[in-house]
C-alpha positions in Angstrom: 0.4 -15.6 5.7 1.8 -13.6 2.8 -0.7 -13.3 -0.1 0.3 -11.7 -3.4 -1.3 -10.9 -6.7 0.9 -11.5 -9.8 1.0 -12.3 -13.5 2.2 -15.9 -14.1 2.9 -17.8 -17.3 -0.7 -19.0 -17.3 -2.2 -15.5 -16.7 -3.0 -13.3 -13.8 -3.3 -15.1 -10.5 -2.6 -14.9 -6.7 -0.9 -17.1 -4.3 0.7 -17.8 -1.0 4.3 -16.6 -0.7 6.6 -18.8 1.4 10.2 -17.6 1.3 11.2 -17.6 -2.3 8.4 -19.9 -3.4 4.8 -19.3 -4.3 1.8 -21.7 -4.1 -0.7 -20.6 -6.7 -4.1 -20.4 -5.0 -6.1 -19.6 -8.1 -5.1 -23.0 -9.5 -6.2 -24.7 -6.3 -9.3 -22.8 -5.2 -9.9 -20.3 -8.0 -13.3 -21.7 -9.1 -14.7 -20.1 -6.0 -12.2 -17.3 -5.5 -10.8 -16.1 -8.8 -8.7 -13.3 -7.3 -7.3 -12.1 -4.0 -10.1 -9.5 -3.6 -12.7 -12.2 -4.0 -11.0 -14.4 -1.4 -11.2 -11.4 1.0 -14.8 -10.6 0.1 -15.9 -14.2 0.8 -14.1 -14.1 4.2 -12.2 -17.1 3.0 -8.5 -16.2 3.7 -8.3 -19.2 6.0 -9.1 -21.4 3.0 -5.5 -20.8 2.0 -4.1 -22.1 5.3 -4.0 -25.7 4.3 -1.6 -24.9 1.5 0.8 -23.2 3.8 2.9 -26.3 4.6 3.6 -29.6 2.8 2.5 -28.4 -0.6 4.8 -28.2 -3.6 5.3 -24.7 -4.8 4.2 -23.7 -8.3 6.6 -20.8 -8.9 9.8 -19.2 -7.7 9.3 -15.5 -6.9 11.5 -14.6 -9.9 9.1 -16.4 -12.3 6.2 -14.1 -11.7 5.5 -10.4 -12.3 4.1 -8.9 -9.1 0.9 -6.8 -9.4 -0.4 -4.3 -6.9 -1.5 -6.4 -3.9 -5.1 -5.7 -4.7 -5.0 -4.8 -8.4 -8.5 -3.4 -8.7 -9.7 -2.0 -5.3 -13.0 -0.2 -5.5 -11.5 2.5 -3.4 -8.1 3.6 -2.3 -8.4 6.1 0.6 -5.1 8.1 1.2 -4.5 10.0 4.4 -2.5 13.2 4.2 -0.4 14.8 6.9 -0.9 12.0 9.4 2.5 12.1 11.1 3.3 15.1 13.4 6.8 15.6 12.0 5.5 15.5 8.4 2.8 18.0 9.1 5.3 20.3 10.8 7.9 20.0 8.0 5.2 21.2 5.6 4.1 24.0 7.9 0.6 22.8 8.0 -1.8 23.5 10.9 -3.3 20.9 13.2 -6.7 19.6 12.0 -9.6 18.0 13.8 -10.3 15.3 11.2 -8.1 13.3 8.8 -7.2 14.8 5.4 -8.5 12.3 2.9 -7.9 12.1 -0.9 -8.4 9.2 -3.4 -6.1 7.3 -5.7 -7.3 5.3 -8.7 -6.1 1.7 -9.5 -4.3 2.8 -12.7 -1.9 4.9 -10.6 -0.5 1.8 -9.0 2.3 -0.7 -9.8 3.4 -3.8 -8.1 6.7 -4.8 -6.4 9.7 -4.8 -8.8 7.7 -2.9 -11.4 8.9 0.6 -12.5 7.4 3.8 -11.2 6.9 6.1 -14.1 8.1 9.7 -13.8 5.8 11.5 -16.2 7.1 13.5 -19.1 5.1 16.5 -17.8 7.1 16.9 -14.6 10.5 16.6 -12.9 8.8 16.6 -9.4 7.9 13.0 -8.7 8.4 12.5 -5.0 8.4 9.4 -2.8 6.1 8.8 0.2 6.6 5.6 2.2 3.4 4.4 3.9 1.7 1.5 5.6 -1.4 0.3 3.7 -4.3 -1.4 5.4 -6.5 -3.8 3.4 -10.1 -4.0 4.6 -11.6 -7.5 5.1 -15.0 -7.4 6.8 -17.1 -4.7 5.3 -19.0 -2.2 7.4 -20.6 1.2 7.9 -20.3 3.4 10.9 -17.7 1.1 12.4 -16.8 2.0 16.0 -13.1 2.4 16.8 -13.5 -0.3 19.5 -14.2 -2.9 16.9 -12.2 -1.5 13.9 -9.4 -4.1 14.1 -11.9 -6.8 13.2 -12.3 -5.2 9.8 -8.6 -5.5 8.8 -7.7 -8.3 6.5 -4.0 -7.4 6.3 -1.2 -4.9 5.7 1.2 -4.0 2.8 3.8 -1.4 1.9 2.8 1.6 -0.2 4.7 4.3 -2.0 2.3 7.2 -2.5 4.2 8.7 -5.3 3.4 12.4 -5.7 3.9 14.7 -8.7 4.3 17.8 -6.5 3.8 20.6 -9.0 0.6 19.0 -10.2 -0.5 18.3 -6.6 0.0 21.9 -5.7 -1.4 23.4 -8.8 -4.8 23.7 -7.2 -6.3 23.3 -3.7 -7.0 19.6 -4.5 -4.4 16.8 -4.5 -6.1 14.6 -7.1 -4.0 15.4 -10.2 -0.7 15.1 -8.5 -1.6 11.8 -6.9 -3.0 9.9 -9.9 -0.5 10.0 -12.7 -0.4 6.5 -14.2 2.0 4.1 -12.5 3.4 6.6 -10.0 2.5 4.6 -6.8 3.8 1.3 -5.6 1.7 -1.2 -3.7 3.1 -4.5 -2.3 5.0 -6.7 -2.3 2.2 -8.7 -0.7 -0.4 -8.6 2.0 0.5 -10.0 5.4 -2.7 -11.2 7.0 -3.9 -9.6 10.1 -3.6 -12.7 12.2 0.2 -12.3 11.8 0.3 -8.8 13.2 -1.7 -8.3 16.5 -3.9 -5.2 16.7 -2.0 -2.1 17.8 1.4 -3.5 16.9 3.9 -0.6 16.5 5.2 -1.0 13.0 8.4 0.7 11.8 8.4 2.2 8.3 11.5 3.2 6.3 12.1 4.6 2.9 15.4 4.3 1.1 16.5 5.9 -2.1 19.4 4.2 -3.9 20.3 2.6 -0.5 20.2 5.9 1.5 17.6 6.2 4.2 15.2 9.1 3.6 12.3 8.4 5.9 11.7 6.6 9.2 8.6 6.5 11.2 6.5 4.3 13.6 2.8 3.7 13.5 2.5 4.8 17.1 3.2 8.4 15.8 0.2 8.5 13.5 -2.0 11.5 14.4 -5.1 9.5 13.5 -4.4 5.8 14.3 -5.8 3.0 12.2 -9.0 2.4 14.2 -9.8 6.2 14.0 -9.3 6.1 10.2 -11.6 3.1 9.8 -14.3 4.7 12.0 -14.0 8.1 10.2 -14.0 6.7 6.6 -16.9 4.3 7.3 -19.0 7.1 8.6 -19.4 8.7 5.2 -19.1 5.6 3.0 -19.4 1.9 3.7 -16.0 0.2 3.7 -16.0 -2.8 1.4 -13.8 -5.9 1.3 -10.6 -5.1 -0.6 -10.7 -1.4 0.0 -7.3 0.1 0.8 -6.4 2.7 3.4 -3.0 4.3 2.9 -2.3 5.7 6.3 0.2 8.6 5.7 3.9 9.3 5.4 6.5 10.4 8.0 8.8 13.3 7.5 11.7 13.3 5.1 9.9 13.6 1.7 12.0 15.0 -1.1 9.9 18.2 -1.5 10.9 19.5 1.9 14.6 18.7 1.7 17.3 21.3 1.0 18.2 20.7 -1.7 15.0 19.0 -2.9 15.2 15.4 -3.9 12.9 14.1 -6.6 12.9 10.7 -8.3 14.7 10.4 -11.6 15.1 7.5 -14.1 17.4 4.8 -12.8 16.6 5.5 -9.1 15.6 2.6 -6.9 13.1 3.4 -4.2 12.3 0.9 -1.4 9.6 1.0 1.3 10.1 -1.4 4.2 7.5 -2.1 6.9 8.8 -4.5 9.6 6.7 -7.7 9.9 5.5 -7.0 6.3 8.4 -6.8 3.9 10.1 -4.5 1.3 8.4 -2.9 -1.7 11.1 -2.1 -4.3 10.6 -0.1 -7.5 12.9 1.4 -10.0 12.1 4.6 -11.8 11.7 5.2 -15.5 10.4 8.1 -17.6 7.3 7.9 -19.8 
């Protein structure tokens, strides 16, 4: 199933995406599950199954404003330098454990919503990534059972303001400008993508391919990330793990390529969909 969060004429909601149509789940089961995160927290994704066929749609996709797939995750764990080619293009050494930094919810936008190049910088860069949404919570999760904790997958653009990112030894400032990261267009539930599926990720800018990678090339695969992160903090339902970007980011191109107003940046993950965002300044 494809499950999306959005703003509808009646307010914020979430629903089941079927082609161009959306069945609004909040209207049907919202008394128990007011948002997508609560549906995941209550381990009730299957409650949406009965609306998958034979139910009249409530909206066309063009009638809603997509929100980040999980609009208010408690934690967004981002993994840096997690593809060999990207680590090498940046001249970074090999590491024993994943490089982890955090994003905040205000730094995200949904599908078809504008990324905002901040007034303070001309160095907004794209980073196409695969996002993992946690379903079953846990602490000290073994790699062997990690897949059981995955609720689904989405596309992510880990937009990075490079001069602010590199202004200190920490990434936080450059990764958290308001509305610089894209998350969507929806979550494809884990039952649709078998554990260990090799997913292909591409990033295009104004129609030109800038990045291409496959999840089999991750230095630290998804089960390792789940095990590592859950060692120092419990993973909770609705938490997001952004798994890293392949080579081809704008900062390492010659000449450099940074996002500017009017650009259209699209992140595609096969078996998931395409996250599309225009760029504005603000």
